[in-house]
N, C-alpha and C positions, 0 to 999 in steps of 0.2 A: 649637504651638512647632515651629520648624524649625531645622535645623543646616546650616551652609554652611562650606566651606573657601575662604578668600580668597587669591588669588594676590597677591603683592606688586605694587603698581602704581607709584606715584611715590615713590622712595626718595631721601632727601636725607641726605648725610653732614654732620653738624654739627661734627665735628672729625676731623682727618686720620687718624691712626694710633694704635693702642693704645700704642705706645712713647712718644707725646707726651702721654699722659694717657688719660682714658676715651674709648673709641670710642662715639659716640652717633649713632644714625640715626633718622630719622623716615620712616615709610612711610604714605602718605596715600591715601585713597579718597574720592571725592565721594559724596554721597547717592545719586545716580543709579547710580554704579558699584557701590555696595553692593547696591542693589535688583536690578540686572541679574545679580548672581551668585547670587541666591536663586531657587529654582524658582517659576514663575509660580503654581503651585497655592497657594502661601502667601498670595498677595495678594488682597485685596478691591479690585478695580480702582476702585471708587468712592472709595477712600481712598488710592489710590496714583497719583500723577501728578506730572509735572514733575521737578525736579532733586533733590528731597528723598526720603530714606527715611522713611516714615511707619509707625508702629505704633499700633494701637488700644490703649486701656486694657486691661491684662492680657495683651496679646499679647507673646510672648517669642521672641527671635531669638538663637540661639547661633552664634558664629563661631569657627572654628579659624584662628588667624592665624600663619602661619610667620614667624619673625623673620629679618631679613636676615643675621644672624650669630649664633653662640652667645652668649648674654647671661645676666646674673644679675638685672637689674632692668629694670622696664618701667613706663611710664605711658601714659595716653591723653590726647589733646587732641580737642575736638570743638566744632563750631558747630551750634547748635540747642538743643532741649530734649529731655531724656530722663527717663523715669520712674525708672530705676535701672540701675546697672552692677554686674556681678559678674565676677570674673576668677579664673583659676587657672593654674598651670603644669602641672596634672595633668588628665587627662580624667576626667569624672565629675561629676555635679551636686553631690555631697556635699563636693567639695573647693573649690567656688567661695566666694570671700569678697567682701564689698562693696568697691567701688572708688570712694570718694566724692570729691567736689570738694575740691581743695586750695585753700581760700579765701584762704590767704596769698599765692597766686599769681593771684588773680582779676583780670581786666583792669579790672573796675570800681574796684578799689582802686589799681592801679599803672599803669593805662593800657594800651593795646593795643600794647605794646612787645615786642621780641624776636621770635624765630621763631614763637612761639605767637600773636602778634598778638591778635586779638579772641577767640580760642578759649578755652573753658573748659579747665582743666587738672586732671587727677585726682591723687590721691596715688599713691605708688609701690607696686608689688608686687615683692617680692624672693624669689628662690629660695634656700632653705636646703639644697637637695640637689643642688648642682652647677649648672653652666651648662645653659641650655635653648635649644631652637630652635623651640619652638611655645608660644603662649599661647592659652588658651581664654577667650573673652569672651562674656558674656551681656548682652543689652539687653532691658529690660522697658519696654513702653509704658505710658502714651502717650509717643510720641516723634516729633519732627520733626527729622531729622538731615540737615544739608546737607554735612557733612564729618566724617571720622574719621581721626585720625592715631595710629599706634602708635609710641611713642618707646622705643627699646631702648638699654640702657646695659651695656657691658662694662667692668668695673673693672680697668684695667691689663692688661698683656699676659698675666699669669698668673692672672687672675680676682681674687677679693677679697683685699685686703691682710690679713695675719695678724700684726700687731705684737704683741709680748709686753705684758702688763700692766705699767704703769709705776708706780713708787712714788709715793704721794701726798705730794709735798713742798711746803713753803711756797714762794711765788714769790720770786724773787731779791730780796734786800734787805729781806725782811720777817721778822718774828719774832712769836711769840705775844704779846709785850708791846706790839706795835705796833698793837693793836686786835684786833677779832674776826678770827681767822685765815681766810684763804681756803682753802676745802676743796680736796682734790686734784682736778685737772682734767686730762683727757687732752688733750695738746697736738695741734696740727694735724699734726705729724709722725707721730703714732701712727696716724692714719687716712689718711696719704699725701695730704694736701690738695694740690690744684692751687694754684699761686700766684695771687693776685688779679690782675685785669686793670685795676686802678685804684689810685690812691693813697688811703689812708684819710682820712676826715674825722672830726672829734671834736666832741662836745658833752658837757658835764658831766652825768652821769646823775642825774636826779631821780626817775625812775620805773622800776618793774620791770614788764615786760610778759610775760604768760603766753600761750603758744600751744600748739597740737598740730600735728603734722606731717601729719595726715590719712592716714598710711600704716598701715592696719589691721594688716597682718602684721609691721610693725616691732615691735609689742608682743609678738610671738611669737618674737622673736630668741632663739636658743638659747644665745648666749654672746658673749664679748668680741669675737672676730674678726668675727662677723657684724654686731654693732652698729657696729664701725668701718667695715665695708664699706657699711652702710646710710647712715652719715653722709657717706661719700664720694659715694654715689649721689645723695643729697639736694643736695650742693653742685653736682654736675654738672647735675642737673635744674633747679635755680634759675638757674644761669648760662646754660644753653642754652634754657630755655623762655622766660624773660623777658629774656634778654640782660643779666642782672645781672653785676657784675664779681666776685662772690663769693657764698658762701652767705649767706642773709639774716639768720639768727639769730646773736647773739653766743655763745649757749651752747645745747646740747641735752642732754637727760637721757634715758637709755635705761631699759628696763624693769628692768635690774639695778642701777639707782641710780648708774651711772657718769655723770659730768659731762664733756661733750666741748666743747672749744673750737671755736667756729664761726668767725665772720668774723675775718679777719686784721687786725691793727693794735693789739691790746692793749687796755688799760684805756680805757673811755669812747669807743671807736670807734663811729661811727654805723653801724647796721645797715640792713636793708631788710626790714621785716616788717609794719608797719601803715599805711604811707603817710604817717606823721607823723615818726617815727623820732628826730628830734633831741631828746635828753634822756632816752631810754628804753633800757634794757637788756633785750633779748628772750631768753627761755629757752623752748625748744620741747620739750614732752614728746613722745616718739616713740611714736605710736599714734593711735588715733581714739576719742575719749571722748564720743561722741555717737551717736544712732541713725543708721543701723540696726545698727551693730556694738556700741556701748555698752560699750566697754572701761572699766575702772575703774583710775585711777592707783593704784599700790600704795605701800606705806609707804616702800620704798626710794627711789622717785622723789620722793615728797613730802618725805622727809627730806633728800635731796640739794638740792632746791629751797630748803628752809628754811635750810640751811647756806650756800648760795650767796647767798641774799637777805640773811641776817644779815651776812655779810661786806661786801656792797655797801652796805647801809643804814648800817652802822657807819662805813665809809670816807667816805661822802658826807653823813652826818648826816640820813638820810632816816627819817621816822617811818613804819614799816610799817602803822600803823593809821590814818594820816592821809591828807589829800589836799593837793594843791598845784598850782601852775601848771605845766602840761606845755607846754614851749615849742613843740615841733613841732605839737602839737594846737591850740595857741592858746586854751587854756581850762583850768579846774580839772579835775583827774582824780584818782581814788584813786591813791595812790603805788604800790600793787601792784594792777594791773588786768588784766582779760582782754581779748583782742583785740576781742571783740564790744562792749566798752565804748566803743571809739573808731571803730568801723566797722560796716557792715551785713554781718555774718557770724555763723555759728554757732560759730566758733573762740573758745575752745579746747574746745568741746563742753560739753554740759550737765553731765556728770559731773565734769569737771575744774573747770569754772566754780564748781560747788557747793563745791569744796574751797578756794576762795580765802579765805573768812573764816578757816578753820582755818590756812591758810598764813600769813596776816597775824599771827594770834595766836601761831603757832609761832615766827616770826621775832622778834616782840616778846619772847617768852619767852626765846629764846636771848640776846638783847641785854640783857635785864634780869636775867640770871642764871637764868632759866627754871625753875629748880629745882635742888635739890641734886644734885651730880654726884660719882660715885665711879669711879675707874679702878683696876683691880687688874692688875698685871703678873704674869708667870709666876713670879717668886720668891715671890709671895704665894699661889700655888696649892698644892694637895695632889696627890700623884702616887702611882699604884700601877702595877706592871708595869715595863716597860723603856722609859725615856725618856732621850734624849741632848740635851745642850745644844748649840745651833747659834748661829753668829754671822755666817755668810757672806751671808745675804740682806740686801740694802740696804734693803728696805721693811719691816723688822721694827719692832716697837714697843719702844723702850728698847734696851739693849745686847745682848740675846740673846733666845732663844726655846727651846722644847723640841719635840722631834719623836720620834715612835714609828712603827715599821713596821706596816702593816696585815697581817692574817692571821697574826700571830705571837702571842707571849704576850699575853693580854688585858691591856690597859693603859688607864688612865683618868686624866684630869686634871680637877680641879674646884676652884672657888673658893667660898668661903662669905662673901659680902658681909655686913657688919654695917650694917643699915639703921636710921637714927635714928627713923623713923616709918613707919607703914603708908601706902601710896599706890600710885599707878599709875606704874610705872617702865618706861622704854624701855631695852631690853637690846641691846647691840651687842658684836660680837667683832672683834678685829683679828688678822690673820695675814699673814705674808709669802707671796706666791703663788709658784707654780712648776709646771713641767710634770709633776713627779713627785708632786704632791699628790693626795690622795684627792678625786675629784669628788663623792663622797657621804659626806662626813665627818658622823658622827652627833653632834649637839649636843643638850643637854637641860637641863631645869629641873625640880627636884624640889620640888613645891609641895603642901603639905598631904598628903604621903604619896603623891602621884600624879606619875608621870613624864610630862612634856610634852616631846616631842622633835621634831626636824626634821633635815634634812640641808643642808649647805652645800658648795659647790664651791670647794675651796681652791686650785684651779689658777688662779683668776682673782680679781679684786677685792682684791688684796693692797695693803698699805700704806695702809689706810683703815678707818674704822669701818663695819662691815656690820651693819645692823639685823637682829636675830633676831626681834624682836617686842616687844609691850608687854603687861605683865601687872600685876595688882594683887597686891602683895607685902606680907606682914606685916612689922612691925618686928622687929628682932633679926637673928640670923645662922642661922636655920633653913631657908634656901632655897638649897641648893647649885646652882651652874650649872657645867656642864662638857662634856666631850666624850670619846669613846672611839676606839679604833683598830679598830673593827669594819670589815670589808670584805675583799675579795679581796687576795691577796698582790701585791706589786709597787708599792705606793704608800706614802706616809707621811702622817700627820696632824700638824698643828701646834697647839701650845698656846702662845699668846703673851700676849694681854691681853683683858680684858673691860671694858665701861663700862656704868654704870647712870645714867640721868638721871630724876629725879622730874618727872613732867609734871602 
């Protein structure tokens, strides 16, 4: 193994100034330039000649790449073949994470268009500890590399956007009686989207496509603002890597279960995601659900996709368990499919692809009444300690909610749902979010005399049902569910509503 620091060579600015949107630059080295920057002792001259950088199987080269400006997100483009990439914003081997190919941007699927041309394109690496000016890159052989480009993205003049969580409201003109309701979706304005560079086209949706973004550390996003910044970086990367006029996906789902509006244009807008596009609505799970990282989609992500899919299937009369003619594909296809079903790609990853049968069943269950549902608002709860009724938050459930200060008199709120039969129940909680909320509110379930508890961050994800978990519950009213005001002083906890769905 050898380490080298690369000086910036050919730097291209892909957009003018941060005040006009994201500042994006590409720094490029040829294979020969890379090889010349590495000490000769590293090379076996029998395997290094010509214009390419060559690595033997198992040979490792680590590069320290200064960025042309302080940035938050970065990806790489390359021409040639590489055994593996890892990258980090921190020095040290233990901080490196895989940087896999973003197959949704592969030239084989979409043509050698845009600045990336015929180059392969990686997923993005984001910094969650402020802006950076150096990235560490590891290349593992076997490799034959004729060029390497570092693409760096600064989100806006002040770094990542920090929009507040928005209430999950029904879309304009709709109501619960108009069919299965559309779940809460974070609009493009919440992540400061750039305007599209084209007029939208439309095809009636007949199919739901599932992707992953191939950004391994997107799955590690610590909260709402960072997810928003990641979506903005993905839009920038799509537009400037492949020359697309907007982000490719119609929707994205982050690790916290938030649904983000993607491509501009509204209902049935055509995206750019599987090279077929007409008739499909693409939802990208933010993460990498395949080897070598093998992240697993969590229940919040899968639940959000089920709700989004149920809305769309109900709206367009799509059978989530069936198959039909996919116009863009020109053939029959499962109505809910993975990207790999219509193209030569690993997307959406083995671990997410394995969830598709369960997603189909979950959507069908939601549309067919899925199971008995019980919602209990705060007037139906029991309270001890000091609680105050609040009405000011617009993302509350019902007309009001209760709040209690942390670090004060011990206070608890609990509901005792009356269940008609034993079964497996999905348990969710609703709260209005706010900056003064407890980031570690303790919630719990008393089952068979044993307390099962977890914490939730009530500063974010307000105005929606947040999945706490799934449990097998006995019939009757012997299983209280609630929360307490445990925690340091200076914040409040919210008791608003809970929901149980028998699965």
